[in-house]
N, C-alpha and C positions, 0 to 999 in steps of 0.2 A: 485663620484662613480664610481667604476670600470667599465671596457668595459663588463663585466660578467653581473655586477649589472644593468646595462643600458640597455643588450640588454635585460635582466628579465621585465624591468620595459616598454619597448617597446613592449613586447609580451604582458600585462599584459593590456595597453593600448591599443593595436587591439584588444586583446577580450573584454572589457568595450565597446569600441566602438563600433565595431562589433555589440555586441547585444544590444546596444542601438539604433543604428540607421538603421541595416540592409544593410549597405550601406558598401564595402572594404573601408579601412582606408588609407589612402597617406598619407608620408612623411611629406608635409607642415601641414596639421590638426595634427599631432604629433608634430610636433613644438612648435606648439600652446598652445600647453598644458601645463598647471604650471606643474612644477617638473621635468621634463627632461632636458631643460637648455641647448640642444645644438642644432645644424643646421641640417635643412632639409639635407644637404649633409651625414652629419653624423650618423642621423637617417638610410638614403638608406643605409648604409653601415651596422648597425645593422640588418634591414630588408633581406639586401643578406645575413647573415649571419642565422638568422632562419629563413629562407626559404631555406638553405643548409640543416639546421637541421632536416626539415620536421615539424616545429612547423607551419609555416605560407604557404598561397599560394596567388597565382595572378590568380585570375579568368580569367583575360583576359588583354591582352595589353594594355598598358597607366592606367591599372587599381592600385587600390591600394589594400591594401593585407587583405587575411581573416584567420581566424585562420584554421587549418586543426582540425582533431580529435586527432592526437597527440600533436596539440599545446592546445587544450580543456583540455585531459588529464594531461599536465603540470601545468597548469594554476591553476586545480581541486589539486592537490599535493603537489603545493607548494607555488603557488602565493593568492589563495583564501580565503580570511579572510568572514570564516560565521558568521553572527549576525543579528537576527532579532531584528525588530526597537519595541520600545516598545508599540507602540499603536497594534501592529500584535500581541503582547505575551499578553495583556490585551484583546484583540479581542477572542482569543481561551480561553481564562480563563472564560470569561464571557457567551460565545458561548456555550461553551462547560458543562460550569456546570450546565445550565438550563436543562441537558438532564434527562428522567425521568428513564432512566434503560440503562442496559450496548448496546440493540439495538437501542436505539436513540443515545447514544453517539456515535457509530459507523457512524452511516446515517449523522449526523451532521460534524462529522471529516473529512468524506468524500466530503462532500461540502464546507466546510471550508478550507481543504488543496486545493480544485482547485479554490476557489476565490483568495486566498493565493498568488496563485504562474501562475493563468491565464493557468495551461496545466491542462491534465489529472490526476486524483488522484484515486489512486486505495487503498483499505482497506480491507484486508482478516479479517472476522469474528474472534473471538479469539476460540480456538481449544476448543471442549468438553470431548477432551478423559481423562481429568484428572478433570473434574468436577464434584461436588459432587451433587445428587437430593437434591432441597428444598421440592418440594410435586410433588405427581400423584394424577391426576384427571379424572374422569371417568364421560363423559358427554352423556346421553342419547340421540342417535338421528335419533331413529324410533326404531319401535319393536327386528331388528335384526340387528342392529349395534351400536357402539358406538364411541365417539371421546376421543381417549387418549392423556391428555394431561402434557407434562410434564415442570416444572419450575425448572432450575439448580440454583445451588449455587450464579452465575454470573447473574442471573436474566434473562438470556434467556426464551424464552417458544418455545416448540415444539410441535406440535400436529400431530394426527396420525388417520385416522380411521381405525376400525378393525370390522370384521363381526363377531357377536355372535353367528351364527350356529344356535338357537333358540331363542324362546322368553321369556329369565328369568322374573322372578316375579319382583317385584321393591325390595323386601326384599335380596332376592340374588345376584341383581344388587349393591345394597348399599354396600351388603357385601364385595361382588368380588371389589369394588372399594376401601373399607377400608382396606381390607387385602393391596391390591397393591401399595400402600400409606408405610403402614406399613414396608412392606417389602424393600422400595426402599430408605425411606427417610434418608437422610444423609449419604447414600452410593457412591462412585464411583469406576470405573476402574471395578477390579475382583471381589472386594467384592460384587458391585451391580448386576453382572451376576450370583455369587454362590446364594445370596439370592433370586433371583426372579425366577432362574432354580428349586431351594428349592420349594419356593412357587406353583409353577407351577403344581409339579410332585406331591404335596400331594395328599393323598387317598380321594375320594370323589370330588376332585377340579372338575369345572367346563370345558369344552371342550374347552372353548375360552381363558382360562386365559394362554395358550402357546402365541396367538395373541398379548394379552395384555404385557407378558413380553417382548415380540419381540419390541412392540412399543416404548415402556419405554426404551430397552436399545438403540435404534435407536434416541431416540430424544435424548436421554442424552449424548450420544458420537459417532455417527457415521455421522449424516444427514447433519451435516452444517460443518464438519472441513475443507472442501476448499471451504467453501462458500463465495464469492469476490463480495463486489458492488464499481462501477464507480461514478464517476462525472467530468463534463466538454469535454466530448470526442468531444463537439463542436466547444471546443478550438484549435481543430488540422486544421480546416479550416480557421480561422479567417484569414483575409488578409494580418495580419503582424506575424502572427506564424511564417513564415519562412519554413515550412513543404513542399516539393515540392509535387506538383499536385497528381502524380504518385505514390506517396509515403502512401497519407493518406489512400485508401482502403485497403491496404495491412496490417497495422497497427489495422483498425477497424477490421479485420475478426482477428488478431490474439488476440486481446483484447476479440472478443467473443467468441472464442476457449476457453481464460481462461489457458488449460494445458500449454500450452508453457509458458503465462506470471508466471503462480504460480511457477514452477519449478525455470526459471529465477532468481525471488524473491528469492526462498529459498538458491539458491546458492549464492547469493548476500548477504544476510543476514548472511550467516558463513563466510564470508569475513574480517566484520568487527563489531566491539562492538559498533560502531557507526554509523553513514550511510554511504552506500556503493555509488559508481557511476561506472555504465556503459555507455560507449560512445561510439556510432556508432557501427562497428564490432566486438566491444568489449563485445557485446550482444548475438554474435554467432547464430542470427536469421535474415535471410533475412528480414523479415518483421519489423524489431526493427534498421535497418542499417542505416536509418535517422534520428533515434534520439536517445537522451540521457534518463538513468531514475536512479532517484536518491530512493533508497530504505532503510529501516530501520527496525528491527522487534521491538515489542514491547510487554510486558507482564512480568511477575515476569520471575523470572533468564533470561531473553536475551537471550533466546535460540533459536528467530527466527521463533519459531510456530507459532505468527502471525506476519502480515507483513503489511503495508504501503510503498507507493512509488507514485513520481507523475513522469511522461512520458510528455516528449516534443520535441522538435525538439533539434539538437545540439547546436543550435543558443540559446540557455538561458541564465538566470540568476541563474549559475550554487553558487554562496553564499546564494542569497536569498532563492531559492529554498531548499537546504541543512537546511539552519537552520530552513524552514517552516515545513521539515520533522522532523528536530531532534525534536522541540518544540511539533509538535501535537503527536508525539511518544512517548516523555515522558511524555504527558497528558494519554494519552490511558492507559499508563502504570500503572499509579496512578488510574484511575477508574476499570481495570479491576481490581486489588489487593483492592479496596475499598470492 
């Protein structure tokens, strides 16, 4: 191989070795690996060239080398070959196919992604802005209140309590429940709003019809657009995770706030039709400066309206994580379309 190819092979070996052992990699260890076929002296020259390019660094004198964020980026862009083991693919299919509805699929997906990567997994619920209403139910919860239940076409269920303002008879309550369902059934977006406005404004309509209409609209398109679930946050504090102790608390706080993370994931989803990767300072947020985030959009159209991601230290298994994120995103896309 040419000297340039050999240097890239050395970089690849340093990344893989450091991810595996969390120890700096020296020239003797690299020379003992199959495939390079050169002396430690030649490898030291290659390492010096890689260090000059800013792709690797020496944490302290007499130590081996570790990848820099720039080195990880080069590895991801040029060297990483991501593929998911067959056993993992079968596990995804088996575990997620047992889900009873979309909400269960999302909950299972976030747990499974965390288990596959041993990192923090994040899954955003599908946007309901364009989801049609399958049915609306009113459940009496007392003399002056009712529970509005909205079941969307993608099997999501939203509930809200409304005050009735008076004590309607059972006949009146059942009529309103029937009319609300008839007005909303099968509609989405603007058509749903128009139909509910017309229904609530009918002559002689009950005073609390507007509250019911607003609850249906909120449940059908507004309440969970940015809802995300996490799994595996405890992985951040694993002894072998590689995240510095003082970096853990800021990451947990940023995850709890969600707003910054959701904005970042949307940016990443727009960058690529496949998985997107941000490493260290590329996240442009101090809390995530010591982490890497791998994200993908899922759902019909692949517009990034719904997202999933894996977050961990920069010393992560990039090929394996990218493959896991891609596989789970593809399965979620099929589930949403079903």
